[in-house]
N, C-alpha and C positions, 0 to 999 in steps of 0.2 A: 498217540497219547502215551507218555512214558509211565512206567510202573511207579517211579518215584513221586510223580505228581499225584497219581491216584492214592498212593499211601499217605502222602502229606495231607490231602484233603480229608481223607478218612480220619487221620489223627487230629486235624483241626476241629472236625465235628465232635470227635470224642472229647477234646479238651473243653469245648464250650459247655457241653452238658455235664461233664464231670465238675467243672467250676460251679455250675448252677446247683448241683446236688451237694457239693461240699460247703458252699457259702453259708447256709443256715447253721451247719454244724460248727463252722469256725466262729460264727458270731454268737453261738449259744451261750458261751461263758459270760457274756455281757448282756445279751438282749433276749435270751431264751429262744424258743422255736415256735413262736406264735404265728398266726396267719399274717399279722402285720409284718413280721420279718420276712416271711416267704414272699409277700406281695412286693415289698421293697426290693428284694433281691431279683425276683423274676422281672419286675418292671424295668429295673436298671439294665438287666441283661438284654431285654428286648429292645430297649433304646439303643444300646451299644451294637446290637446286631443290625438294626436298621441303618444307623449311621455308617457302620463298617461296610455294608453291602453297597451303599451309595458312593462312598469314598473309593472303595475298591474298584467299582466300575469306572469311575473317573480316572483312577490311576492306570487301569488296564489299557485305556486308550492313549495314555501319554508315556508310560514307562514300562512296557510289557517285557520283562526280562526275568530270567531264572534267578539272577542275583537279587532283584527286588523281591521276588516271591519268597526266596529262602530267608532273606533278611527280616521280612515280616514275621515268618514263623519263629525265627530265633528270638526276635524281640518279644513276641507274645509268650513264648515259653519261659523266657527269663522273668518277665513281669508276673506271670502266674505263680512262679516258684517263689518270688519275693513277697507275695501277699502276706504269708504268716508273719514275716519279720516286720513289714510295714504296718500291720494291723495291731501290733501289741500296744503301742502308746494310745491308739484310738480306743481300743477295748478297755484299757485301764481308765481312761478318761470317762468313758460311759458308765463304768461301774461306780466311780466316785460321784458322778453327777446323779445317778439314781439314788445312791445312799444319802446324798445331800438334798434330794428332791428338787434338783435343778432341771426342769423339764426341757428348757430350750437347749441346754448343753447336751442332754441325753438324746434328743431327737436329731441334733446336729451330728453327734457321734455315729448314730445309726446310718444317716445319709452318707457320711464320710466313709464309713466302713464298707458300705455297699458300693460306693464309687471305686473302691480299690479293684473291683472285679470288672469294671467297665473297659479300661484300656486294653487288657489282653483279649477280651472277647471281641472288641472292635477290630483288633488286628487280625484275629482268626477269621472274622467275617469278611475282611478285605481280601483274604486269600482266594476265595472261590471265584470271583470275577477274573482275577489275574490268572488263575489256573485254567479257566475256560479259554481265555485269550491265548495262552501259551499252547495249550493242547490242540486248539483248533486251527493254529496257524497253517495256512496252505491246504486246508481240508474243506471239502464241500459239505460234509455232514455235521454242521455246527450244532444242530438240534440234538443229534445223538451224543455228541461230546458233552454238551451242557446237561443233558439228562443223566448221562452216566456219572458225571462228577457230582451233580446234585444228589443222586441216589447214594453215592459213596459218602457224601457229607451227612446224609440222613442216617445211613447205617452206622457211621461213626458216632452220631448223637445217640442212637439207640444203645450202642455198646457202652458209651460213656455214662448213660443213665443207669443201666443195670450193673456195669462194671464198677462204677464208683460206689453205688449204694450197697451192693451185695458182696463185693469182693474187696475193693481197696480200702474203703472206710472202716469196715470191721477189722481188717487185717493190719492196716497201717496207721489209721487215725487221719485227721483232716490235714495236718501239716505235711506229712509225708506223702499223702495222696496228691496234693498240689505239686509237690516236688517231683514226683514220678511223672505226672501228666505234663508238667512243664518240660521235664527232661526229654520226654518222647517227642514233643512238638519241636523243641529247639534242635534236637539232634537231626530230625528230618530236615529242618530248614538249613542247618549247617551243611548237610550233605548236598543240598542244592547249590550252596555258595562255594564251599571249599572242598567238596567231595569227602573222601575218607578222613583226611586230616582235620576237617571241620567237625566231623562227628566225634572224633577222639577228643578235640578241645572242649566240645560241648559237654561230653560226659565227665571230663575232669572238673569242669566248672561246677556241675551239679553235685558231684561227689563232695567237693569242697564246701558247697553250700549246705549239704546235708550234715556235714561234720560241725560246721559253725552254728547251725540252727538247733543243736541239741539243747535240752533243758526243759523245765516244766512249762506248760501253757500259761499257768498262773503261779507265780512263785510267792508263797506266803509263809511266814515264820512258823506257824503251827501246822502246816500241811505235812502229812505223813504218807499220803497216797493220792495219785490222780490217774485217771484213765478215760478213754473215750470208748463208748459202745455204739451200737446201731441206733440207740435212742437218746443217749445223754452224754454230756461231759460230767464226770464224777470226781468229787473231791472228798477226802476224809481228813479231818483236822483233829488234833488232840491238844487241849490247853494245859496250862501248868497244873491244874487240879486233877488231870487225868481223864477228863470228860471227852469222849469221842463224838464228833459231829460229822454227819453225812450230808453233803450239799451237792445239788445237781444244777448244771447249766449256769444261769446268771448268779446263782448263790444269794438271791435276795432273802430267802428264808431257808431255815433248816428243814431237811426232809426227815432226819432221824437224829436222835441224841441218846447216848449211852452214859448215864451218870456213873460216877465212881461209887459203887455200893448201891444199896436199895433205895436211894433217895428219889423223891419226886423230881420231875424235870423242870417244873415251873412253866411249862408250855402247854400248848393245846392238847398234847398227847394225854396228859393227866385227865383232862375233861372228857375226852373220848373214852378213856378207860372207866369213867364214872358211869357210862351208859348201862351196864348190867344192874346197877343199883336202882335204875328207873323201871325195870321190868317187873312182871308179876309171875316170874318163873317159880316152879315148884320142883322139888326133888334135888338130889345131890349133884346133878350135872349142870354145867354151864357151857353152852356151845356158842362160839363167837366166830363170825365171818368177817375177815378184814379184806376189803377191796383197796389195794394199795399198801402192801406190806412194807415196802422199802427196807430199812434196816431193822425193823421189828420193835420200835419203841412202844407203840400201843400194845402190841402182843406182850411185851415184857411187863408193862405196867398192869395189864389185866391179870396175867399169871401171878405176879407178886401180890396184888391186892386181894384176889379172890381164891387163891390156891389153898388157903387154910380151911376154907369153909365149903368148897365145892370141888368137884372133879372137872377141871377146866380143859376143854378141848377147843383149840383155835385153828381155823383153816385160813391161811393167808395167801392172797393172790398178788403177784407182782409181775408187771409187764417185762421188765428188763432183767435178764439173768445176771448181767454184770453188776447190777445193784445188789442183788441177793448175794453174789460172791463177795462184794465189799462188806456187806452186812455180816457175813459169816467170818470174814478175816479180821475185822476191826471192831464190830459192835456185838459180838457174841450171839449172833442170831440162832445158832444151833443149840445154845444152852437154854433157850426159853422152854420151860416145861409145857408139854401138851401141844406144841406148835407143829403144824404140817404146812410146808411151804410149796406153792405151786407156781410155775411160770406160765403166764398167759394174759391176754387182755381180760379186764375185769368183766366186761359184758359177755364176751364169748364163754368164759369159764363159768359165769353165773348161769347161763342157759343150760349147761351140762349138769349142774348140781341138782340133786333130788332131795337132799337133806334140808331140814328146817333149823333155824338158829334163833337163839334168844336175842342175840344182838347182831345187826349188820352194820359195820362201820365203813363209811365211804371216805377215803382220804387219798384222793387221786388228783395230781396236779402235773401240768407241764409248765414249769416256772410258776407264774402267777395265774395261769389259766387252767380251767377245768376242761377236760376233753368233752367236746360237744355231745358225743353219743352217751356220755355218762351223767347228763343232767336233764334228760328228757322224761316226759310222762311215761313213755313206754319202758324206759329203763327202771324208773321208780316202781312201776307195776310189777316188773320182774323181781325186783328186790322184795316187794311186799309178799310175793308168793314164797319167799324163802324165810320170812320172819314168822316165828311161832306166835300163836295167840298170846297176847299179853307182852309180846316182845317189842323191841325198840330199834329203829333205824337212827344212827347218829352220823352226821355229815360235817366234815371240816370244809369251811368256805372262807377263802381269803378275800374278804370284801374291803374295798378301799374305804378309808375312814369317812364317816358322815355321809355316805352315799347309799340311798335306798334302791338304786337302779338294779344292781346285780342281785342283792339280797331279796328284793321284791320278786324278781322273775323266778329264782330258784324256789323260794318259799311258796309262792303261789302255785307253781307246778306241783310241789309236794302236797299241797292242800287238795289238789284234784284227786290224789291217790289215797292219802291217809286221813283218818278222822280228826286227828289233832296234831298240830305242829307248833313247837315252841323253840325259842332260840336263846342263846347266851352269847354275849359279846365279851371278848377278852381285850385287854389293852392293846393299842396300836403298836406295831413294830415298823417304823418307817412310814411309808404311805399307805400301808394296809393293816387291817386288824383281822384277827381270826374270829370267825363267827361259827359256833357250833349249833347246828340245827338238829333237833330231836323230833322224830315223827313216830306215831303209833296209832293203832286202832282203838286203844284204850286211853283213859285219862292219864296224863303224865304228871306225876307228883314226886317231889323230892322227899325221900323217906326220912324218918327221924334219925337222929345221930347214931343211936345204938344199932340201927339196921344197916349202917354204912361201914364198910371195911375200915379198920383203924388207919390204914395208910392214907385213905382218901378223905378223912373227916375234916381236915383243915382247908379244903378247897374253896368252900364258900360258894357253892353252886346256886345261882339265881336264874331260874327259867322265866322267860317272859313270853306272853302270847304275841302273836304276830298280826298286826292289822295292816295289810299291804295297801298303800294308797292306790286309788283307781288308775293313776297314770303309770304305775309300775306293774299292773296286773297283766303279765304276759305268760302264756302257757308254752313252755318249750317242748317241742316235739321232734321226732326223728326227721320229719320233713323240714322243720325250721327251728333251729336252735342257735341263734347268733351270739353265742356265749362270749366269744372273743371280742366281738363288737361291743357288747355290753360292758365287758371288763375294761376295754380300752377307753370307753367314754367315762366310766366311773373313775378309772385311774387317772385320766387326764384332769378330771375335776379335782381330784385330791392333790395332784401336783401343781395345778395352776392356782388353786385357791390361796395358798400362802403368798404367792407372788402378787395377786390382785389386792390382798389385804395390806400390803406394805405401803 
């Protein structure tokens, strides 16, 4: 058994799992990183692995040669490196379809984008049966050869999983990760076919592809910054009026907005900033906890609105340090008075806190989806322990238009923890509308106009009681919180309804 075959099988396993880890990140600018996307990608890769193993076994009995083996690796490496280029028109089409609420085109684009990963994975899966046949030629210990090569493929998969997620993706981004992985596999294959000269030619090809593939992942006229982090694809745009916008992943909705000057944003952030006016706080201090700080829009609106009448202290928690960095560089995060920013998961950080707050704001999203562990009864109970007596919890919920399925589940879960829950619905933006939920152990009332900070008096806050229909009464728990399933069903309803009404 030659060392080159062993190395090649290791790299094939590395490439398969690296592709699986990179795929959702590459698709995130158009589709987000929901469980639907992961399911589609993993399912497609498993189908490709199954077919590849079967075809590879068939081929090993008919054309077992080092040239065939090497050619398969070269082809797989080239195809995996070309995925970022081939995916661009598909991702652009998906973004346009979602904006136009064309559900058929959107789902077709998701399937097409996932299919891009199938051919190289199928080729890498074909390599193992061929390698076993070549390495075991003339030997009696076929079992040992097969076991060794299978173990090397598994080790490569382990290395690909951790190497791509923890090293290559944070350091290089999704496109260059695929390029590096493809170059390694193709170079190993070329060495089998053309020896040293083949390896040199492969490296030249991939260097050229790297040079030609430069440029932004999404090129838009107002874009001033883009980056990829361990968690997100990040964009910052600035319009002609000087307003800066922070967008993540598929960019369906804004994560943060920095107006030019002290103006209101006109979005959900203003209504989340209204929450302190609903509290029964006493004294000169206002303490606010923001779970999901992002670029600091809510923090800025709170500080601007209440800073003249109270000593405002804001503690913001954000999962992604790269998002905080973008907020500091382009949205003036560090200039927000009284703000302390912390990097961490909202629930983990909440468990470490001992201070109580007048307001706890929950503004956490992965695209259109709420993280499942941040919508459960247990999480809301932890939040309640951090809310002062007479305080308020405010939650931003992107609920598909005219659907009570998602709103009902989250509101009903809140009602198991707090004495009173009210909601306010903002105008729809595309297929979704922002719903702000307010929860407290005291009666929630909108104060008189003179008790509201001048900046927020024109908002027209109208709170409504929630009467959750019986069919939507679902308590979300740590054991069972199918929030993505609920969101997908509700979103599908919103996208399909206009089609059915035509």
